[in-house]
C-alpha positions as CSV (number, residue, x, y, z in Angstrom):
1,M,0.4,9.3,31.0
2,N,1.9,7.3,28.1
3,R,1.0,3.7,27.8
4,I,3.9,1.2,27.4
5,F,3.3,-1.7,25.0
6,P,5.4,-4.8,24.9
7,R,7.2,-5.6,21.7
8,I,5.2,-8.2,19.8
9,P,7.0,-9.0,16.5
10,S,4.1,-11.0,15.1
11,G,1.6,-8.2,15.5
12,C,-0.1,-6.1,12.8
13,S,-3.2,-7.1,10.8
14,V,-3.9,-6.8,7.1
15,A,-7.1,-7.3,5.2
16,G,-8.4,-6.8,1.6
17,I,-11.6,-7.2,-0.3
18,L,-11.9,-7.1,-4.1
19,N,-15.0,-7.3,-6.3
20,E,-13.7,-8.7,-9.6
21,N,-16.7,-7.3,-11.5
22,G,-15.8,-3.8,-10.4
23,K,-19.0,-3.5,-8.2
24,R,-18.4,-0.8,-5.5
25,M,-19.1,-1.7,-1.9
26,S,-19.4,0.4,1.3
27,G,-16.4,0.9,3.5
28,N,-18.4,-0.8,6.3
29,R,-17.2,-4.3,5.1
30,I,-13.5,-3.6,5.3
31,I,-14.0,-1.9,8.7
32,R,-15.7,-5.1,10.0
33,S,-12.9,-7.3,8.6
34,I,-10.0,-5.4,10.1
35,S,-11.8,-4.6,13.4
36,V,-12.3,-8.2,14.3
37,M,-8.5,-8.5,14.4
38,H,-8.2,-5.7,17.0
39,E,-5.8,-7.5,19.2
40,R,-3.1,-7.6,16.5
41,A,-2.8,-3.8,16.7
42,N,-1.9,-1.4,19.6
43,G,-3.4,1.9,18.6
44,L,-0.2,3.3,17.0
45,G,-1.3,3.0,13.4
46,G,-4.3,2.2,11.3
47,G,-5.5,2.9,7.8
48,F,-7.5,2.1,4.6
49,A,-7.0,2.3,0.9
50,G,-10.0,2.5,-1.4
51,Y,-10.1,2.1,-5.3
52,G,-13.0,3.6,-7.3
53,I,-13.9,6.1,-4.7
54,Y,-13.6,9.2,-6.9
55,P,-15.6,8.4,-10.1
56,R,-16.2,12.1,-10.8
57,H,-12.4,12.6,-11.0
58,K,-11.4,9.2,-12.4
59,D,-9.0,10.7,-14.9
60,D,-7.3,13.0,-12.4
61,Y,-4.4,12.2,-10.1
62,S,-5.8,12.3,-6.6
63,F,-3.2,13.5,-4.1
64,H,-3.8,13.0,-0.4
65,L,-1.4,15.1,1.7
66,M,-0.5,15.5,5.4
67,Y,0.9,18.9,6.5
68,D,2.5,19.8,9.8
69,D,1.4,23.5,9.4
70,E,0.1,26.1,7.0
71,E,3.6,27.0,5.8
72,A,4.2,23.4,4.6
73,K,0.8,23.6,2.8
74,R,1.7,26.9,1.0
75,N,5.1,25.6,0.0
76,T,3.7,22.3,-1.3
77,E,0.9,24.0,-3.3
78,D,3.4,26.4,-4.9
79,H,5.4,23.3,-6.0
80,L,2.3,21.5,-7.2
81,K,1.2,24.5,-9.3
82,E,4.5,24.4,-11.2
83,S,3.7,21.0,-12.8
84,F,-0.1,20.5,-12.4
85,E,-3.4,22.1,-13.2
86,I,-5.4,21.9,-9.9
87,V,-8.8,20.7,-11.0
88,E,-10.2,20.8,-7.5
89,E,-8.9,20.9,-3.9
90,E,-10.5,20.5,-0.5
91,I,-9.9,19.4,3.1
92,I,-10.4,15.7,3.6
93,P,-13.6,15.3,5.5
94,T,-13.2,14.0,9.1
95,R,-15.2,13.8,12.3
96,P,-14.0,14.3,15.9
97,V,-12.9,11.1,17.5
98,E,-11.6,11.2,21.1
99,E,-9.0,8.5,20.5
100,V,-7.5,10.2,17.4
101,T,-5.3,13.1,18.5
102,Q,-2.4,15.3,17.3
103,R,-3.8,15.1,13.7
104,P,-2.0,17.0,10.9
105,L,-3.6,19.1,8.3
106,L,-5.3,16.7,5.8
107,W,-5.9,17.9,2.2
108,R,-6.7,16.4,-1.1
109,Y,-6.1,17.6,-4.7
110,F,-7.3,16.4,-8.1
111,L,-4.6,17.2,-10.6
112,Q,-3.7,17.1,-14.3
113,V,-0.1,17.2,-15.5
114,K,0.4,20.5,-17.5
115,P,1.1,20.0,-21.2
116,E,4.2,22.1,-21.0
117,I,5.6,19.8,-18.3
118,K,5.0,16.7,-20.4
119,K,6.8,18.5,-23.2
120,L,9.7,19.5,-21.0
121,Y,10.1,16.0,-19.6
122,Y,9.5,14.4,-23.0
123,D,11.5,11.3,-22.1
124,L,9.3,10.6,-19.0
125,T,5.8,9.2,-18.8
126,E,3.1,11.0,-16.8
127,N,3.5,8.5,-14.0
128,D,7.3,9.1,-14.0
129,I,6.6,12.8,-13.6
130,V,4.2,12.2,-10.7
131,V,6.7,10.0,-8.9
132,K,9.4,12.6,-9.4
133,I,7.2,15.2,-7.7
134,V,6.1,12.9,-4.9
135,M,9.8,12.2,-4.1
136,H,10.6,15.9,-4.1
137,I,7.8,16.8,-1.7
138,N,8.5,14.0,0.7
139,A,12.3,14.7,0.7
140,R,12.5,18.4,0.3
141,I,9.5,20.2,1.7
142,R,9.6,20.3,5.5
143,G,6.4,19.2,7.2
144,A,4.7,17.8,4.0
145,F,4.0,14.2,3.1
146,V,2.2,12.7,0.1
147,V,-0.1,9.9,1.4
148,S,-1.3,8.7,-2.0
149,S,-1.0,9.9,-5.6
150,G,-3.0,7.5,-7.9
151,K,-6.1,7.9,-10.0
152,N,-9.6,7.3,-8.6
153,M,-8.2,6.0,-5.3
154,G,-7.0,7.3,-2.0
155,V,-5.3,6.3,1.3
156,F,-6.7,7.3,4.7
157,K,-4.4,6.6,7.7
158,G,-3.2,7.9,11.1
159,V,-2.3,7.0,14.6
160,G,-5.0,5.0,16.2
161,F,-6.7,1.6,16.0
162,P,-8.2,0.9,12.6
163,E,-11.8,1.3,13.8
164,D,-11.0,4.7,15.3
165,I,-9.3,5.8,12.0
166,A,-12.3,4.5,10.1
167,K,-14.6,6.6,12.2
168,F,-12.3,9.6,12.0
169,Y,-12.2,9.6,8.2
170,R,-15.8,8.5,7.7
171,I,-14.8,5.5,5.7
172,E,-18.3,4.1,5.8
173,E,-19.4,7.0,3.5
174,Y,-17.0,5.9,0.6
175,E,-17.7,3.1,-1.9
176,A,-14.9,1.2,-3.6
177,Y,-14.5,-2.0,-5.7
178,L,-11.3,-2.7,-3.8
179,W,-10.5,-2.1,-0.1
180,T,-7.4,-2.8,1.9
181,A,-6.8,-2.1,5.6
182,H,-4.1,-2.3,8.2
183,G,-3.9,-2.4,12.0
184,R,-0.3,-1.5,13.1
185,F,1.8,-2.8,15.9
186,P,5.1,-1.0,15.3
187,T,8.2,-3.0,16.2
188,N,11.4,-1.4,14.9
189,T,10.0,1.9,13.6
190,P,8.0,4.7,15.2
191,G,4.3,5.0,15.3
192,W,3.5,8.3,13.5
193,W,0.9,9.6,11.1
194,G,3.0,9.3,8.0
195,G,4.4,5.9,9.1
196,A,1.0,4.2,9.4
197,H,-0.1,1.9,6.6
198,P,-1.2,1.8,3.8
199,F,1.7,3.3,1.9
200,G,0.9,4.6,-1.5
201,L,2.7,5.6,-4.7
202,L,0.7,6.1,-7.9
203,D,-2.1,3.5,-7.8
204,W,0.1,1.0,-5.8
205,T,-0.7,0.6,-2.1
206,L,0.9,-1.7,0.5
207,V,-0.2,-3.1,3.9
208,H,2.4,-5.2,5.6
209,N,2.8,-7.4,8.6
210,G,6.4,-8.2,9.4
211,E,10.0,-7.0,9.5
212,I,12.3,-6.4,6.5
213,S,15.8,-7.4,7.5
214,S,17.0,-6.7,4.0
215,Y,16.0,-3.0,4.3
216,G,19.5,-1.6,4.0
217,I,20.4,-3.4,0.7
218,N,16.8,-2.8,-0.7
219,K,17.1,0.9,0.1
220,R,20.5,1.3,-1.6
221,Y,19.2,-0.6,-4.7
222,L,16.1,1.6,-4.9
223,E,18.1,4.8,-4.5
224,G,20.0,3.8,-7.6
225,F,16.8,4.2,-9.6
226,G,15.9,7.6,-8.0
227,Y,13.6,6.5,-5.2
228,Q,14.0,8.4,-1.9
229,L,12.9,6.6,1.3
230,M,11.9,9.1,3.9
231,L,9.1,7.6,5.9
232,Q,11.1,5.8,8.7
233,T,9.8,2.4,8.0
234,D,11.0,-0.7,6.2
235,S,7.6,-1.3,4.5
236,E,8.1,1.7,2.2
237,A,10.9,-0.1,0.4
238,V,8.6,-3.0,-0.5
239,L,6.1,-0.7,-2.1
240,Y,8.8,1.0,-4.2
241,L,10.2,-2.4,-5.3
242,F,6.8,-3.3,-6.7
243,D,6.6,0.0,-8.6
244,L,10.1,-0.5,-10.0
245,L,9.7,-4.1,-11.1
246,L,6.1,-4.0,-12.3
247,R,5.7,-0.5,-13.8
248,R,9.2,0.5,-14.8
249,H,10.7,-2.8,-15.7
250,G,7.5,-4.2,-17.0
251,L,7.9,-7.7,-15.5
252,P,5.0,-10.1,-15.1
253,I,3.5,-10.1,-11.6
254,E,4.4,-13.8,-11.0
255,M,8.0,-13.1,-11.8
256,V,8.1,-10.1,-9.5
257,C,6.9,-12.3,-6.7
258,R,9.7,-14.8,-7.5
259,I,12.2,-11.9,-7.2
260,L,10.9,-10.6,-3.9
261,A,10.3,-14.0,-2.3
262,A,12.9,-16.0,-4.2
263,P,13.5,-19.7,-3.5
264,F,16.6,-20.7,-1.6
265,W,19.6,-21.7,-3.7
266,S,19.3,-25.3,-2.4
267,E,15.8,-25.4,-3.8
268,I,16.8,-23.9,-7.1
269,E,19.5,-26.6,-7.5
270,R,16.7,-29.3,-7.5
271,M,14.6,-27.6,-10.1
272,P,14.3,-28.9,-13.7
273,E,17.1,-27.4,-15.8
274,E,15.1,-24.8,-17.8
275,T,13.4,-23.5,-14.6
276,R,16.7,-23.6,-12.7
277,R,18.5,-21.5,-15.3
278,V,15.7,-18.9,-15.2
279,M,15.7,-18.7,-11.4
280,E,19.5,-18.5,-11.3
281,A,19.3,-15.5,-13.7
282,I,16.6,-13.9,-11.6
283,R,18.7,-14.3,-8.4
284,M,21.8,-12.8,-10.0
285,V,20.1,-9.9,-11.7
286,Y,17.7,-9.0,-9.0
287,G,19.5,-10.2,-5.9
288,S,19.3,-6.8,-4.2
289,A,15.5,-6.7,-4.6
290,L,15.1,-9.9,-2.5
291,I,13.0,-9.3,0.6
292,N,14.4,-11.0,3.7
293,G,12.6,-11.3,7.0
294,P,9.2,-12.5,8.3
295,S,6.5,-10.9,6.2
296,S,3.0,-11.1,4.8
297,L,1.7,-8.3,2.6
298,I,-1.2,-7.1,0.5
299,I,-0.6,-5.0,-2.6
300,G,-3.5,-3.1,-4.0
301,Y,-3.5,-1.7,-7.6
302,S,-6.1,-0.4,-10.0
303,R,-6.5,-3.8,-11.6
304,G,-6.5,-6.0,-8.6
305,M,-5.0,-7.2,-5.3
306,L,-2.1,-9.5,-4.5
307,G,-1.2,-11.3,-1.3
308,L,2.3,-12.6,-0.6
309,N,4.1,-14.3,2.2
310,D,7.9,-14.5,2.8
311,R,9.7,-17.5,1.4
312,V,9.4,-19.4,4.8
313,K,5.9,-18.2,5.7
314,L,6.8,-16.7,9.1
315,R,3.7,-14.5,9.1
316,P,0.0,-15.6,8.7
317,L,-2.1,-14.9,5.6
318,M,-5.4,-16.4,4.5
319,A,-7.2,-16.1,1.1
320,A,-10.8,-16.9,0.1
321,R,-13.3,-16.5,-2.7
322,K,-17.0,-16.2,-2.8
323,G,-18.5,-15.7,-6.2
324,E,-17.0,-12.6,-7.7
325,T,-15.3,-11.5,-4.5
326,F,-11.7,-12.2,-3.4
327,Y,-10.6,-11.8,0.2
328,L,-7.3,-11.6,2.0
329,A,-6.6,-11.3,5.7
330,S,-4.1,-12.1,8.4
331,E,-6.6,-14.4,10.1
332,E,-9.5,-16.5,8.9
333,C,-11.8,-14.6,11.2
334,G,-11.1,-11.4,9.2
335,I,-12.7,-13.1,6.2
336,R,-15.5,-15.0,7.9
337,E,-16.6,-11.8,9.7
338,V,-17.8,-10.5,6.3
339,C,-18.1,-13.8,4.4
340,P,-19.3,-16.5,6.7
341,R,-19.5,-19.3,4.0
342,P,-16.8,-18.7,1.3
343,D,-16.8,-21.0,-1.7
344,E,-13.1,-21.8,-0.9
345,I,-10.6,-20.7,1.7
346,W,-6.9,-21.4,1.9
347,S,-3.6,-20.4,3.3
348,P,-1.2,-19.4,0.5
349,A,2.1,-21.3,0.5
350,A,5.4,-19.6,1.3
351,G,6.4,-17.3,-1.5
352,E,3.3,-18.2,-3.6
353,P,1.1,-15.2,-4.6
354,A,-2.7,-15.1,-4.2
355,I,-4.0,-12.8,-6.9
356,G,-7.4,-11.4,-7.7
357,E,-8.0,-9.1,-10.7
358,L,-10.8,-7.2,-12.4
359,K,-12.5,-9.0,-15.2
360,E,-11.3,-8.1,-18.7
361,G,-12.7,-4.9,-20.0
362,L,-13.2,-3.4,-16.6
363,S,-11.1,-0.5,-15.4
């Protein structure tokens, strides 16, 4: 018998822990952080992203894939072999969990772009080639979905509460310098394995609480740059906007946050002249990248972690620091569960990023 859940727009939980000295920590900490916010989820999605988990393959692209069946797996592997040398491949280790059902085939690959492919696409970077292949698999190969595609990192997600997904994927056995996690309460989009958070592209990952009312215009804008949105969720658009603005356009991270959570025109009009002219230009050039709707999100990347609220702060987000460790969570309890006495703890203002990054010289 299917359970019927009420629609709770403010649901979903997000959490993140970053050691800025690059010290790896067990997945147990992020499991505890997200599990204490259990009531913000409903069992229709949970997941984790870990950075630094594959030191033996730190120079390889690590692809995590979900397959509906063996045919999808064969078709995807044929396509991967056209562009990549497969250094190693294996099933993603799991354990039986009663609450986690209808699982797809879960596989991971460690890949190197072939020299002849780099020569063929001489006007593209390696990352551009990887994105091109990810988009092709998600859009063109039936029953296949790329969960993550960065280096020395991976995404583990599915339909279930976060603590069940953690047990299923054996998250406690991994060590990472950066962990993010999500407990999903789907509102306008379906709860399915590929639609669970985090979303990943290259080394970018996103966990998100909220609704993106600007999804239509954001989607059309991204499609103009070659992105294909296939995952039945508005959160996918936010991830691709970060990739476009940070990686491809090379904008500073603070400016990207001002684009995505731009001040209102009435606020811009009251700014000092120089600042006002910059913000007017940003709004005119990147107006279609503005994210509207109640939202709090955490972006993970190889160098660090970013927390950002919408420009009115209609969803909760807390940040904290303790020594070399930076924390983000939907609720203060998600931080204090693993850091009872932080050096500082605060609620980031609307549209103001909270950022932690690895110390210089670390990678």
